[in-house]
N, C-alpha and C positions, 0 to 999 in steps of 0.2 A: 286423377286426383292423388293425395301426398299426405301420407300418414307417419307424421312422427312420434317417435319411442322416445322417454328417459328413464331410466333408473340409475337409483340411487340405493347405496347400502347404511346409508345415516339416516336414522328414525325421525331427526327432526326437519322440520322443512328446508327445502331449498330452493332458492331463486332463480328462473332459468330464463332466457331469452332465445326466440326465433327467430330468424329475420330470412324470409324466402329470397331469392334471387332468379331470375328470370334469365337466360342466356339465348342466342339465336345460333343457327346452324354454322355460321361463319368462326363464332368465337371458340377459342381451344377447352378442352375440358381437362379440366384441374384434375391429377392423379388419372387420369385415363390409360396411362400405361403401366399399372402398377404390378409389378412381380415381386416386391419385397414384404408389403403388409397383406393384412387379412382381406380387407374387402378389395370387388372387382376394380370398382373404380372409387380411388381413397382420395379426395381432396383434402385430406386433415394433414397436419404438421405436428409431427412426434418431435419433442423436447426432450432433453434431459440436462439434467446439471450437478455440479457441484461445485464446491468453493472456489475453485478456477476458474471454469468455464460453463458458459451455457451452450449445448449444441441444439440445433433445430435440422431435423430431417423431413424430405417430403417423396413424394412417389413423382417421376415424370407425368407431363402432362400429355395429351392428343392433341390431334388437328379435330377441329369439330365436323359434326356430320348430321343431317336432316334427319328429324323423329322418324321413327321404323327403319331407317337404313345402317348395315353394318358399319361398326367402325373402322377405321383403315389400320391397316397391320401396324405395329410398334416397331419391330426390327428387321423387315424387309425396306430395303434403300435407306440411302443415308443424305438424297438431294434432297433440293429445294421443295419437293411435292410430297415430305415427309415430316415428321413430327420433330426432326432435327433441325430445322429451321426456328423453333420457339426458341423464346426467350426469358428466362427467369427472373423478376426486380426482387429483392428482399428489401422487406422495410422493419424496420425497429420505431415503435412510440413508445415513448417514458409516459408513466401515468404520475401524477401531484405526490413530490416528496412525502413520505409521513400518512400516505392514503392509502390504508387497508381493508376500507370498507366494500363490502359487496358491491351496493349501488354505485361505488364511483366507479368500479371496476365493469361492470353491465355497462354503464353510462359510456365508459370510453371505450369497449367494445364493440359498439354500435358504427365508431369515427374510423376502424378497421375493419368494416366488414365489405362494404362497397369498392370497388376499383376507384372511383373519382374521389372517393372520401380518404381513401388509404395515398393517394398521392398528396393531397393538400395538407393532411393533418402530417404525416407521418416522416421519418428518412429515410430516402435509399441508400440502404450500406454499399452494396455490390450487385451486382448485374452477373449470372450465370449463365451460361451456354448448355447446350443440349450433351455435350463432350464433356462437362464439370458435373463432379460428384453433386446429388442434392443433397448436400448437404454443409451449413454454415455454423460457425464457431463464434461465441461473442463471450467477454470477461462478464463474470457473473458479478453482479450489482444486488448484495446481501441486504434485503428490506427495502429494496427498490422496485415497484411494479413497472414488469414491461410487457408490452406486445408486441409479438411477432407475426407477420403476413407476407406473403409472396404472391406478386402477381405475373402470370403467366402473358407473354405478348406473342403476336403473330407478328412479324412485320411486313411480310408478304399483303396481309387484308389487313392488317393495323387496326387487330384486334384485341382484345383482351378479357382474362376471367383472373379473380382472385381466389387463392385457398381459404380454408377456414383461420381465422387468425386463433392465437395459442398465446397463452401466457403464463410470466412466473413471478414470484419474488423472490428467487433463490436462496429461501429459509423456510424453515416447516414452523408452522404454526402452533403446534402442539408441543412442541419442546421444550423443559423444565427451564433448560437454563441455555441461553444466545437463540430465544425463539426470533417471529418477526416483529413482536411488537418492544423486544428488550437486544436490541442490535449486541451491545458487548457483552463479554463475563466478566464477571468479578475482578478475578486477577488481571484482565487486558484494562479495565478503567482505573486500577490500583498500580500499576506498572506506568500507561501512559498520562496520570494525573501528576505523580511524581516525579515523575520526568517533563511533563510539561513545566513543572513549579523550576525545576533546575534549567529548564530550556527558556525561561522567562527572566533569571537572573542572569545567563549568559547574554539575553540578548539587549540588556542594559548596562551590565558591568562586567563582562567577559574578560575585556582588552585587561580591563584594572587589577583584575584577578586570576593572572596569568595559569598559576598551577590547575586552579578550577577548571578552567577554560580545558586546558590539557586532559584532565581525565574526563571530562566531558565531552570531547571527539576521542581518547582511545576509546571510550565506552561504546561509543555510535559504532565506530571503525569493527572493532571487535565482534560487539554483539550482533551485527548484521552478517560476518562473516562466519561466524560461529552458527548460527541459527539454519543457515543452509544445510551444511552438509549433516547438522543433528535432524534437521527435518527428512532429508532423502534418504538416510541411511540409517536410521532408528524408527522404530513401532512408537517410541513415548506419548503420552499423552500431552497436548496441548499446556495445560499448566506444568508439569513436569521442563517442557520444553523454555518454555517463558523463564522458569527459575531459573534452570543451567544457563541460560541466555543471559538475565541480571548477574550471575557470579561471573560467567567469564567477561563481560563488558567491564565488570567492574576492575577485574584484573589486567584488562587490558588497560583500561585508565591509569590504574597505578604504576603499571611499568611505563608508561608514555611520561607519567609526572617522571617516577625515578631515571628514566633515560634523560630527562632535562636536567635533572640536579645533579646526576651525576656529569655527565658529559658536554653540555649544554649547548650542543648542535641545534643552532635555532632552523638552517635551515632543514633538517628532516620534520621537525616538529611540525614546522611550516608548510611542507607538502603535505601532510597528512590535515591541514588545515583546508588547504585549495584543494585538495582530491575532495572533500566531503560539501565544498561550497560548489565543486565543479560537477558531482555526484547529484545535485540538486537542480542545478542550472539544466543539466542533460536531459533528467527526469522528466521536469516543464517542458522542454521541447519537442519530448517525444511525447507527451501528454496532450500537448495541445496541436502540435502540427507535423510529428513525422510518424508518430503510432502506427496510422492504418495504410501508410503506403507498401505496395505489394513486394516492392525490394527488402523490406526489413523486413518480410515474412519467414528469410532466412536467418538462422541463428547466426552464424558468422558474421555476417555483414550488418547485423544490429548490432551484437557486443563488440564489434571492433570501433562503429562509429560513434556507439555510446561512450567508450573509453575516450576516445582520442577526444570528444567537448572535452568530458571530466579531464583529462589531463591538460588541455588548452589554459583553461581559469589560473592553476597556480602558474604554468608559465608565463602569462602574459602579465600577472601581478607580482613577478618575482622582483623588480626594481620597486615597487612599493609594499613593502610586506605589511606594515601596519595597518595598510588600507584593506588588506586581503582578509587581515585577520580581525578586522571590523565588520567588514562585511559578512564573514563568513557568522558571527556571534549573533550580528543583528537579523539577519534570512533563516539561519536555520536554527538557532533556538526561537524564533517567533514560529517556524512551521513545526515545531512539535507542540504547540498551542492547538494547532490547526486537529492533529493526531487525535489531541485529548478531548474535542469536540467529539470526532468521530465516534468516541467509545459511548457517548450520551445521544448525539444528534446527527440522524446520516448526513454526510456531505461528502461529495464527487471529488473535493480537493485531495482526499486522503488514497486517492488513487494515482496521485504523484508518483509516488514513491511504490505503494501496492501493487501496481500492474508489474514495474524491475522486480519485485519479489515474487510473485507470480511467475514470471518467466524464467527464474533463477531457479524454482523451485519445481515447475510442472513443464515436461517435455514436449508437451502439445500445447503450450499456452500461444505459443510462435505464430499460429493460425487462428487464433482469436482476433477479432474486431475489438477495439477499447473504449467504444462510444461510451461517453456517462451525460446524461442530463446536469446542465447548468439550470438553478432555480433558483429560487428567494432566499432557501438558507445558504447558496453556494455564494449570491451577491453579500452576503453580510457576514460570513465568515472570510473573504477572501479579502472585505473592505476590511476586518480588524487584521487580517494578517500583515497585510500593506503599511496599514496603521504602526503596528507594532516593528513591522523592520525598519520603518523609515525614521521612526522615534529613536529606538535602538541605534543607528547609525550616526544618527545627525547625534545625540545626547554624549555619544563615546567619541565622536570626532573634535567636538566642544571641549570637552573634559579632557583628553589626553593631546590638546593644542598647547606644545612650549613645553610636552614632557617629555623624557627617554622614550624612543622607540619600544624596546622590549627591557626589561627586567634582566640585570646581570646574572654571571654564571654564578649559579647557588654555591656548586661548591667551590668553587675557587677564593670567592666572599666569605665562607665558612673557613677555608683551609688559612687564608689571611687573618681573619680573627682569632686562629687558635695558637699561631703564629706571634701577634701580637701581644697575646696573652702572656705565653711563657717568657716573653723578653722586657715587656713592661711589669717593671717590679710596683712602681706607683695604681698600676691598675686593681682595684679591689677584687677583680676575678681573677688576679694570679695567686690571692694567697687561697683560693677555695682549692681543696684536694681534689686529685684526680676522680674519676666516675668509678673505677676500683673499690678506692677505699670510701667515698660516701655509699658505695651498694654495703659495703661490708661493716662499714658502722650500723647503718641502719638496721640491717640484719641481728647485729649482735641487742642494738635496743630491743628488737620484735622479742628476741631471747631472754631478754632480762624481765619483759612482763611475764614469762610463765615460769621463770623460775623459784622456788620457794622461798619465803622470807626466814632469813635466820634468828633465831631465840633472841635477844637482847642480854649483857652479863658476860662475864670470863668465864672463861673454862679451864684455866691453869692456875695454880695456886700461886700467891706473890711469893715474890722469894724476897727475904730478909736482910 
């Protein structure tokens, strides 16, 4: 006889689902060696999440035993006849994007309840031994439903059993702003929408409008490295940090443009341009290939490898700077459109760079697995990103054919033009007064507007 109890604190009706599973005496007992949680035998998975990571914890399992007999001791011996031979496979299952319904959740939970269904439908992330801590971290995917489950295996008897699945959306349904239904804050939408418009302009016209591109590059460079310390070292709200980042990025962009105008050192400017393309390429490689390798859980190895990949890009293109600049305009500018999409509609492509930012901000993110779903929205946005990047690069390559590689040094041109005006008497600009005299004349004219008008007529008698 089995009795199942359900309690809810909400007055509204609650949907529920019960799935009874039967096991034999050869199957391991999930949670049979619980020493941390409330129940004596606790097959539940406990989940915690924040903005950066989602962590699941579970109690170790015990070997199976016949009904009516005593279970085997948990902490006596570590040989092949004890629970220490058990293995734990951690599985992850992604719900369809933008599906927040209870019906959809219950439907997919059934696919994560029994061992054969879990193996057929979910992705195995990692296998833990009995010597490992029963704790696994994942990158939090805000607004994306994820179901986790653990299958404990007995390799000696070739049997297995499943824990109770657990799910999360990594967000709050009842929050006034930034809830599960509305992913982006208003400030985030405004910021990335404006930034995407600038990125779209740079994608197609960045090389022609060189100073605008330098402002764009300086904005990203300074804004990224400003946001990290202001987030880690202060308790400012998100909106304040975003405003300060926009101000700092604008200052950085203006300084880079001013440095180019005054000194005209092309290699320094192209180093910044190449590093941003290298940053994006390195982020894509860790997003698609390298992110979950165990060796990169060490922060030192990760950051050295990431930096080396980013630095290689400007070194490789050092002999063809114009191609490097156009490629940066096309791919980085079009990627900002992807980030703008993420403010309105969930897409996994935003985690290409967001995972790097999370790792820089959160000291424990190195242990998190960064798997993401790749579904219909992601394929569409990936196609849009590729189309924009290829179109922007192709258009700029064709338009700049036969043109000078880069503009001349602005300060030298200005200085040469000023000397020409000073020595060339026939130049109409030669007769233009200096700036100081023009400002003084303009100020005098403004003063005349506020001076009282003198009365007409003579004030002194006529001399006969």
